[in-house]
C-alpha positions in Angstrom: 8.0 14.5 -24.1 9.0 11.1 -22.6 10.0 8.0 -24.6 6.6 6.2 -24.1 4.6 9.1 -25.6 7.0 9.1 -28.5 6.6 5.4 -29.1 2.8 5.8 -28.9 2.9 8.5 -31.6 3.5 6.1 -34.5 3.9 8.8 -37.2 6.6 10.7 -35.3 8.3 7.5 -34.1 8.5 6.2 -37.7 10.2 9.3 -38.9 12.6 9.4 -36.0 13.7 5.8 -36.7 13.8 6.4 -40.4 16.1 9.4 -40.3 18.2 8.0 -37.5 18.6 4.7 -39.4 19.8 6.3 -42.6 22.1 8.7 -40.8 23.6 5.6 -39.2 23.9 4.0 -42.7 25.8 7.1 -43.9 28.1 7.1 -40.9 29.0 3.4 -41.5 29.8 4.1 -45.1 31.8 7.1 -44.2 34.0 5.1 -41.8 34.4 2.5 -44.6 35.5 5.1 -47.0 38.2 6.2 -44.6 39.4 2.6 -44.3 39.7 2.3 -48.1 41.2 5.8 -48.4 38.5 7.2 -50.7 38.8 10.8 -51.8 36.9 13.4 -49.8 34.3 14.0 -52.6 33.0 10.5 -51.9 31.2 12.0 -48.9 28.7 13.6 -51.3 28.1 10.1 -52.9 27.4 8.7 -49.4 25.0 11.5 -48.5 23.1 11.2 -51.8 22.8 7.4 -51.5 21.5 7.7 -47.9 19.0 10.4 -48.9 17.8 8.3 -51.9 17.4 5.2 -49.6 15.5 7.2 -47.1 13.1 8.5 -49.8 12.7 5.2 -51.6 11.8 3.2 -48.5 9.0 5.5 -47.5 6.5 4.1 -50.0 7.2 0.6 -48.6 5.6 1.7 -45.3 2.3 2.4 -47.0 2.5 -0.8 -49.1 3.1 -2.9 -45.9 0.3 -1.2 -44.1 -2.0 -2.1 -46.9 -1.2 -5.8 -46.7 -0.7 -5.9 -43.0 -3.8 -8.1 -42.4 -3.2 -10.4 -45.4 -2.2 -14.0 -45.1 1.4 -14.9 -44.3 2.2 -16.1 -47.8 0.8 -13.0 -49.4 2.7 -10.9 -46.9 6.0 -12.7 -47.7 5.5 -12.3 -51.4 4.8 -8.6 -51.1 7.7 -8.0 -48.8 10.3 -9.8 -50.9 8.9 -8.4 -54.2 8.8 -4.8 -52.9 12.2 -5.1 -51.3 13.7 -6.6 -54.5 12.3 -3.8 -56.7 13.2 -1.0 -54.3 16.7 -2.4 -53.7 17.3 -2.8 -57.5 16.2 0.8 -58.2 18.3 2.1 -55.3 21.3 0.2 -56.7 20.8 2.1 -60.0 20.7 5.4 -58.2 23.9 4.5 -56.3 25.8 3.6 -59.4 24.6 6.9 -61.1 25.8 8.9 -58.1 29.1 7.1 -58.0 29.9 7.6 -61.7 28.5 11.1 -62.0 30.2 12.6 -58.9 33.2 10.4 -58.0 34.2 9.4 -61.6 33.3 12.7 -63.3 30.5 11.7 -65.5 31.6 8.2 -66.4 29.0 6.0 -68.3 29.2 2.3 -68.7 29.1 0.7 -72.2 26.1 -1.5 -71.3 23.1 -0.5 -69.3 23.0 -3.7 -67.1 26.2 -2.5 -65.4 23.9 -0.3 -63.4 22.5 -3.4 -61.9 25.8 -5.0 -60.8 26.1 -5.7 -57.1 22.4 -4.9 -56.8 21.8 -7.8 -54.3 23.7 -5.8 -51.6 21.1 -3.1 -51.9 18.3 -5.6 -51.8 19.7 -7.1 -48.6 19.7 -3.7 -47.0 16.1 -3.0 -48.0 15.1 -6.5 -46.7 16.8 -5.5 -43.4 14.8 -2.3 -43.4 11.6 -4.3 -44.0 12.4 -6.7 -41.2 13.0 -3.8 -38.8 9.8 -2.2 -39.9 7.7 -5.3 -39.1 9.7 -5.8 -35.9 8.8 -2.3 -34.6 5.2 -2.7 -35.7 4.8 -6.0 -33.9 6.5 -4.5 -30.8 4.0 -1.6 -30.9 1.1 -4.0 -31.3 2.2 -6.1 -28.4 2.7 -3.0 -26.2 -0.8 -1.9 -27.1 -2.3 -5.3 -26.2 -0.3 -5.3 -23.0 -1.6 -1.9 -22.1 -5.2 -3.0 -22.8 -4.7 -6.1 -20.7 -3.3 -4.0 -17.8 -6.1 -1.5 -18.1 -8.7 -4.3 -18.1 -7.1 -5.9 -15.1 -7.0 -2.6 -13.3 -10.6 -2.0 -14.0 -11.5 -5.5 -12.8 -9.6 -4.9 -9.6 -11.3 -1.5 -9.1 -14.7 -3.1 -9.7 -13.9 -5.8 -7.2 -12.8 -3.4 -4.5 -15.8 -1.2 -5.0 -18.1 -4.2 -4.7 -16.3 -5.4 -1.5 -16.4 -1.9 0.1 -20.0 -1.2 -0.9 -21.1 -4.6 0.4 -20.0 -3.5 3.9 -22.2 -0.3 3.8 -25.6 -2.0 3.6 -24.4 -4.7 6.1 -23.4 -2.1 8.7 -26.5 0.1 7.9 -28.8 -2.9 8.5 -27.3 -3.5 11.9 -27.5 0.2 12.9 -31.0 0.7 11.7 -32.0 -2.4 13.6 -30.5 -0.9 16.8 -32.3 2.4 16.1 -35.6 0.5 15.7 -35.0 -1.3 19.0 -34.3 2.0 20.8 -37.6 3.4 19.4 -39.5 0.4 20.5 -38.3 0.8 24.1 -39.0 4.5 23.9 -35.4 5.6 24.1 -36.2 8.4 21.6 -33.3 10.6 22.7 -30.7 7.9 22.1 -32.4 6.9 18.8 -32.2 10.5 17.6 -28.5 10.8 18.6 -27.7 7.5 16.8 -29.5 8.8 13.6 -27.3 12.0 13.8 -24.1 10.0 14.3 -25.1 7.6 11.5 -25.6 10.6 9.2 -22.1 11.8 9.9 -20.6 8.4 9.3 -22.5 7.7 6.1 -21.5 11.2 4.8 -17.9 10.2 5.3 -18.2 6.9 3.6 -19.9 8.4 0.6 -17.3 11.1 0.3 -14.4 8.6 0.4 -13.3 6.9 -2.8 -13.3 3.1 -2.1 -10.4 2.6 -4.5 -8.0 5.1 -2.9 -6.1 4.6 0.3 -6.4 7.1 3.1 -4.0 8.2 6.0 -4.5 6.0 9.1 -5.3 9.2 11.0 -8.3 9.8 8.7 -9.2 6.1 9.1 -9.2 6.5 12.9 -11.4 9.5 12.6 -14.0 7.4 10.7 -13.7 4.7 13.3 -14.4 7.1 16.1 -17.6 8.2 14.2 -18.6 4.6 14.0 -17.8 3.9 17.7 -19.8 7.0 18.8 -22.8 5.3 17.1 -22.1 2.1 19.1 -21.6 4.0 22.3 -25.2 5.2 22.1 -26.2 1.6 22.4 -23.7 0.4 24.9 -23.0 3.6 26.8 -20.3 2.9 29.5 -20.2 -0.8 28.6 -18.0 0.0 25.6 -14.4 1.2 26.2 -11.8 1.8 23.5 -8.1 2.1 23.9 -6.1 3.6 21.0 -2.3 3.4 20.8 -1.0 4.7 17.5 2.4 6.1 16.9 2.9 9.4 15.1 4.6 7.7 12.2 1.8 5.2 11.8 -0.8 8.0 11.6 0.8 9.0 8.3 0.6 5.6 6.8 -1.8 4.9 3.9 -4.4 2.2 4.5 -7.5 1.1 2.5 -10.5 3.1 3.6 -12.6 1.5 6.3 -10.4 -1.5 6.5 -10.7 -1.8 10.3 -14.4 -1.0 10.6 -15.7 -4.5 9.9 -13.2 -6.0 12.3 -14.3 -3.7 15.1 -17.9 -4.3 14.2 -17.3 -8.0 14.7 -15.6 -7.4 18.0 -18.6 -5.4 19.2 -21.2 -7.9 17.9 -19.6 -11.1 19.0 -17.6 -9.9 22.1 -18.8 -6.7 23.7 -22.5 -7.4 23.2 -22.2 -10.7 25.1 -20.5 -9.2 28.2 -23.0 -7.9 30.8 -20.3 -5.7 32.4 -19.1 -4.4 29.0 -15.8 -4.8 27.4 -12.7 -3.2 25.9 -11.4 -2.9 22.4 -7.7 -2.2 21.9 -6.5 -0.6 18.6 -2.8 -0.4 18.1 -0.6 0.7 15.2 3.1 1.1 14.7 5.7 1.1 11.9 8.4 -1.5 12.0 10.9 -2.6 9.2 9.1 -0.4 6.7 5.8 -2.2 7.4 2.6 -1.0 9.1 1.5 -3.3 11.9 -2.2 -3.0 12.9 -3.8 -4.8 15.9 -7.4 -5.0 17.0 -8.2 -7.0 20.2 -11.1 -7.5 22.5 -11.7 -9.1 25.9 -14.8 -11.0 24.9 -15.5 -14.7 25.4 -13.6 -15.6 22.2 -14.4 -18.4 19.8 -12.7 -21.4 18.3 -9.9 -20.8 15.8 -8.7 -23.5 13.4 -5.8 -22.9 10.9 -6.1 -19.1 11.4 -9.9 -19.2 10.5 -12.9 -18.6 12.7 -14.9 -21.8 13.2 -18.6 -21.3 12.4 -17.9 -17.7 11.3 -20.9 -15.7 10.0 -21.2 -12.4 8.1 -19.0 -10.9 5.4 -16.7 -8.5 7.4 -13.6 -10.7 7.9 -13.9 -12.3 4.4 -14.3 -9.0 2.7 -11.3 -7.5 4.6 -9.1 -10.4 3.4 -10.4 -10.1 -0.1 -9.6 -6.4 -0.2 -6.1 -6.9 1.2 -5.5 -9.7 -1.4 -6.7 -7.4 -4.2 -4.7 -4.4 -3.1 -1.4 -6.1 -2.0 -1.5 -9.5 -3.7 0.7 -11.6 -1.4 2.5 -8.7 0.3 0.4 -8.7 3.4 -0.7 -10.8 6.4 -4.0 -11.2 8.2 -3.7 -13.3 11.4 -6.5 -14.3 13.9 -5.4 -15.4 17.3 -6.6 -15.7 20.9 -6.1 -12.6 23.1 -4.7 -12.7 26.6 -6.4 -13.3 29.0 -9.6 -13.7 26.9 -11.1 -12.6 23.6 -9.7 -12.5 20.0 -7.0 -10.5 18.4 -6.5 -9.6 14.7 -3.1 -8.6 13.4 -2.7 -7.0 10.0 0.6 -6.3 8.2 0.8 -4.2 5.1 3.6 -2.3 3.4 4.3 1.2 4.8 3.3 3.9 2.4 3.6 7.4 3.7 0.8 9.8 2.9 1.7 12.9 0.9 0.8 16.1 2.8 -1.2 18.6 0.8 
């Protein structure tokens, strides 16, 4: 059982602190008895006083729980009143134990001698009450903090799912439009092949949790499924070069994080080249970071302050939003001109090694 689970179990946590606190009280008194050279029998007085204090403070817990939601003034009156009564009764018990055991049955002439030095006991009970409320407020704050973290996590997950699922119909619309075009020009064989490849790709996307990260090697497999669909359209006009280090293949990345970038490269670069074009995909690990690069040799477009001018579609924006949600500020997304022509996208994210199953 870890410490957090113990704190969450309020009943068990109370008794742990209650017993530990009164054992500590007994130890402090025992050390004090050695300083004042009390006889050994005084140990029994200390143990009985600590035991009595432990038992007499238990009802305070239920009293305080009853008035927990009361107004501050009512709470203060109850705390001071209950602490005074409990401290006074405890002082009587302590006097009785001292006189009965340490002084061999001594009895005072007047009953009010039992109440002498009773304020010391009241102070101790007030300290107990303060610790009780301190622990209760700590548990309350921890509970609210956990609720806030859970709500934030759920919001992030909902946002990630929305961003990921927004890409699916966007990509599906483009692919279905291409299949429709193939059917119109009576390229039924290619249309049938594209439908088959589309089925494989959609099966992968549906079986992949949009919240979880996947190894880059698995991400590249999904990209190859997507590129096979596009090759049906472009045939030999589409060439892809992949340079990925073995270490980079084991890195965890958000699922389908590169697909919209490559889709944009095909749509705005390769599709406009009569002789076809090339897409370069590179990945390596450097300084405990995963560096991803996607470039094309298309006509390019104007870039201003790292943003595409007159950009259309949701691919790049969604990719940035997903990276922001997953990594906060610990990432980079850079658009630049490729050499000798085209665009290049560079991504940098923390390197997280996939756990092999």
